[in-house]
N, C-alpha and C positions, 0 to 999 in steps of 0.2 A: 472679188468680193468675198471676204471671209468673216467680217464682223457685222453683227446686227445689234442695234441699240434700242432698248424698249423703255419707253417712258411709263413708269409704274408707280408714281409717287402721290397721286391724287387721293382725296378722301372718299370719292365715290358717293357723294351725297344724293345724287339722282337715282341711285340704286338702293337706297334704304327701303325696307329694313334688312335687305340681304347683306349689306355691308356694316351692320351694327357691330359685329364682333370679328370681322375679318376684312382684309384689304380686297379691293375689287378683283385683282388677278386671281385670288383664291376662291372666288364665288364659283360654286359648282354648276356646270352646264352639262346636262346629260350624264351626270355621275362623275365628272372630272373637273378639276379647276380649269377655268377658261385659259389661263396662261399656258397650260400643258399643250393645248391644241396649237398655240402659236409656236411653241418650241419644236413640236414635231414638224410643223410646216417649214420652219427654218432649216431643220436638219435635212428634210427632203430636197431642199433647194441648194444644198451644198454649203450652207453656213457652218462654220466650225466653232466660232466664239460668239457668245452673247453677253452683252453688258446690260444689266438691268438697273435702271436709275430709280431707286426707291425713295420713299419718304414716309407717308402714313402707314404705320404698322409694318414697316419694311423688314423688321426682324422675322416676321412670320413668313414672308416670301422667301427669305434667305434660308430659313430653317427647313422649309418644305422642299425647295429645289436643290439646295446644296451646291456642289460644284458642277452639276449637270451631267455627271458620268452616266446616270440612269438613262439619259436621253441622247447619249453619244455626242454631247456638246461640252465645251468648256464655258462655264457660267461664272462671271464675276459680278460684283455689286458695287454701286456707289450711292451712298445715302446723302440726302439733303433734307433740310427741315420741311415739315409738312406744308408750310405756307410758300415754299419755293415754287416759282413759275417754271414752265417747261424750258424756257431759254436759260434760266439760271441753273437748272439741273444739268443741262448740256455743258454750259460754261464751266461749272464746277468739276465736271468729269473730263475736261478737254485733254488733259495729259494722258489719259488712257484710251482715247479714241483713235482708231485708225485714220489715216489721211482721208480715206473714203469709206463710208459705211452705209448700211441700210437702217433707216430710222422708222420705227413704228410705235403706235399707241398700244397700250396694254388691253384696250377694250374693244378693238375692231379686228375682225377676221376677214381676210380677202384671199381668194385662191391664187396665191402668188406663183408666178412662173418667172423666176429671177433671170433666166437666160434671155427671155423675150424683153424683159424690162431693161437689161443691160444693153442689148442690141439697140433698142430705141434710144437709150441715152447716148450711145456712140454715134448714132445717126444725127443727133442734135448737138454735136460738138462737145459731148461730155458735160453738158449743162446739168445743174441740179435738176432732179426729176421728181414730180409728184404724181401719184396714181390718181386718176380722176374718173369716177363712175359716170357713165353717160346719162343715167337717170331717165331712160326712155319710158320707164313705167311710173314715173313720178313718185318714186320711193320716198323722197324727202325733198326739201327745198335746195335748189342749187346754190353753191357759194363760190364757184369759179367760172371764169370765162377763158376758154382756150381758143386761140386763133387758128386760122387755116394752116399756118406754118408750124403748128405744134407747140408754140410757146404760150405760156399762160400770160394773159393780158390783165387779169384782175383777180384778186382774192378778196371776197366780201363776206366777212363773218356775219354781218347783219342779214345777208341773203336777200337784200332789197334792190340791188342795182339791176338795171335792165340788161337783157341779152346774156344772162348767165347760162351756161350750158353744161354744167357738170358739178359733181360733189367731190370734195377732197376726201379720200378714203382713209388717210392716216398712214400711208406708206410712202416713204421718200428715199431717194438716193442723194446723199449729201457729201460734200467735201468739208472737212472741219474748218477750213478757212472761212466758210460762210458764217461761222459763229463770231467772227470779228465784226459783223454788222450789229451785234447786240450792244445797246447803250449800257452804261453803268446802272447798277441797281437791280431790283427784282423784276425780270422781264420775261415776256411771253415769246417763245419761238415763233408762233404763228403770226403774231402782230408785228414783231420787230425784225424778223429775218425774211419772211416771204415777200412783203411789199418791196423792199429794195432789190431783192433778186429779180422780181418781176420788172421793176423799173430799168434794171441793167440788162434785161433780156437774157437772163441766165437761169430761168426756171422753165423747164419744159413740162407739158402735161401729157401723161400717158393715158389715153382713153381706154376704158375697159367696159365691156357689157356684163362682166361678172359682177353680180351684186355683192356688196360687202355686208357683213352682219355684225351687229354691235350689242354689247351688254352695257353700253353707256347710260341707258335709262330703262326703267321698268317697262315702258311702252314697247320697246324692241326686244326685250329679253326672251320672250317665248319663241319668237322667230329664230333667234340664235340657237336656242335649245333644239328646235326642230331641224335646223340646218346641220348642226353638229352631231345629232343623234346618229349612232351607227346604222347604216342602211346600205342595201345593195340595189343599184339602179341599172336596168337594161332598157335602152332606147332602140326601137326597131323601125327600119324602113318597112313599107308595106309591099308594094309591087316588086316581085322578084325575090322577096325574103319570106313573106307569109303566103302570098298567092302567086299564081302564074302571071308573069309579066306580059301585058298586051304588046303587040307590035308597035314600033315607033310611030308616034303621032296618033295612036289609038288609045282608048281608055276603057276601063271597066265601068260601064255606065249603069248597070243594073245587076241585081243579085244573081240572076241566071248566068251572068258572064264571069262571076267570081269563082275561081277554082283554087282551093288550098293546095299548096305544094306538099308533096309527100313528107310526112313526119313533122310538118310545121306546128300542128296543134299539139303534138307530143312534146315538141321543143318548148313551147310556151308553158305547157303544164309543168315541165321539168324545171323551168326557171321559177315558176310560181312556187313550186314545192321547195326550192332552194332559198326562198325568202326574198326574191327580187320583186321590186316594184317595176312594172313594165309600162312603157309609154311608146306610142306609135307616132311617127312623124312622116308625112307623105306629101309630095307635090301632086296637086290635082288641077292641072291647067285646063282639063276638060270643062271645068265650070266656066272659066273665062272665055273659052272658045264656043260655048253654047252647046256642047255635046251632052251635057248633063247639068243637073241643078244641085243646089245644096241639099234639097230634100232627097234627091236620088242618092247622094253620097251618105246622108244620114241613115237611109234605109239599108244600104249595103253594110254600113258599119254596125248597125243594130243587129242584123242577122249574123254578121261575122263574130261579134262579141258573144252572142248566144251560143254559137257552135264552139267557141273557145272555152266558154264556161262549162259546157257539157263535157268537155274533155279534161276538165280539172285545171284549166288555166284562168288567169285573171289579168286584164289590162286596166291599168289605173287611169289612163287618159289618152286621148287621140288629138293630135294637132295636124292640121292640113293647110296647105297654101293653095288658095283658089285662083291665083293670079297667073297671067301669061308671062312669056319670056321677057317681053319688052315693057313691063309695067314698073320696073325699078323698085319692087318691094324688098323688104329686108328678110322675108320669111322663105322665099323660094330657094331651095338648095341649088347651088353650092353655098349660098349664104346661110349663116347659122341661126337665123332669127327664131325658128321653131324650137331649136334646142334651148336657147336662152329663155324663151317663153315658158317652156315646161319647167325648167330649173327654178325660175322665179316664182311661178305659181305654186310649186310643190316643195320649195325650199330644199333643194339638193345641190350637191357639188358636182358640176359637170366633169371636173378633172378626176373625179373618183368614180364616175359612171362608165358604162361601155355602150358604144353606139354600133349597131350591127346593120350593115347595108350591103348593097350589091352593085354599086355604081361609083365611079370616080367622084361624082358630085357629092355623094354621101361622105366620102373620105375627106373632101375639101371642107365640107361643113363641120365635120368632126375636128379637123385640124384648127379651123378658125375659132372653135369653141374650146380648144385645149382638152378635148374629150377623147379618150382611147377608142380606137376604131378596129373592128373586125369585119372582114369582107366575106360575104357569101359568094362562092363561085363553084365551079365544077368539082373542086376537090374538098370544099368545105360547105356543108349544108348548115342551115340554122340549127338543126339538131346536134350536129357534131360540135359546133361552136358552143351551144348551150351546155353540152356535157363537159366541155373543157373548162368552163367557168367555175370558180370556187363556190 
């Protein structure tokens, strides 16, 4: 996969007045044009060439980004009239499309991991693939139904059909032969290509728990600003990283049993001074097993945070799983639910954070969330890891 194609020709009316004098891709988000973030994302994923399909104020986009050398990419452009639909733009540019390409909208950002996406596509017979947000947090209304076999069964732009279970993120892997499904005239890619691909069982749905962020409307704009704002995020396990780990099948049930590991408070203070937002995630099955209560845990954490603050550190949030091994929850590590919960609530990118833990389950949760992982062990304390971070 070497080519990405970006649909960037719309008028951006839902983003007025921000688009009164510029096209949507040039609207500034955290001090930079939104499209710049997408280009950097594509470069990080090994994309070499980007084709931008322009329309409304397209010359401004071309003048700003030029040939892409600044971003380590080769950028070309194809202009269609402002009123051209998405399918028409793609059909007009067919001669310069690779046989296979990554297609994305200019107003949605999703933490792409192209290697995983390509592996999923291969496992589904190289069917066309759409990224589908699981929407477990009811971020928006679902518009897709993905079957247990991974194939998309329905795309409903009206979002009213029963049993919809995900949202089209606006990232696709396509073969350009799919454009042969477009009827004559000015046509929409979504309305005219996706339904027949679904009917032919040639569209797979790649489920993701990573939330997408959009500047498609003013209502979502500030969330995108917060997500893309430069920030440093450190996520820490608790037992064995911050405090002495209790023996297997035992728990820290009250404050008198909590013992900070040497230099742990210094490490958290150091991360705080470096500008990191710090979040803790911890399995606490002792609650499910009746060894302690939620109130007991809250008391421990309140006193722990007070000690951390005295030492110059700050923890922005704590997430815990109170469930037992056999409850089938999505939050208990090695599942990544707590990582995703923190990322959604605080609008940060897990792929650009760091998770520090002391257990294989921590590493598995980090891998499932595409989050870089560092292990605390006999050779690497939390302090030494904290000092090694930028």
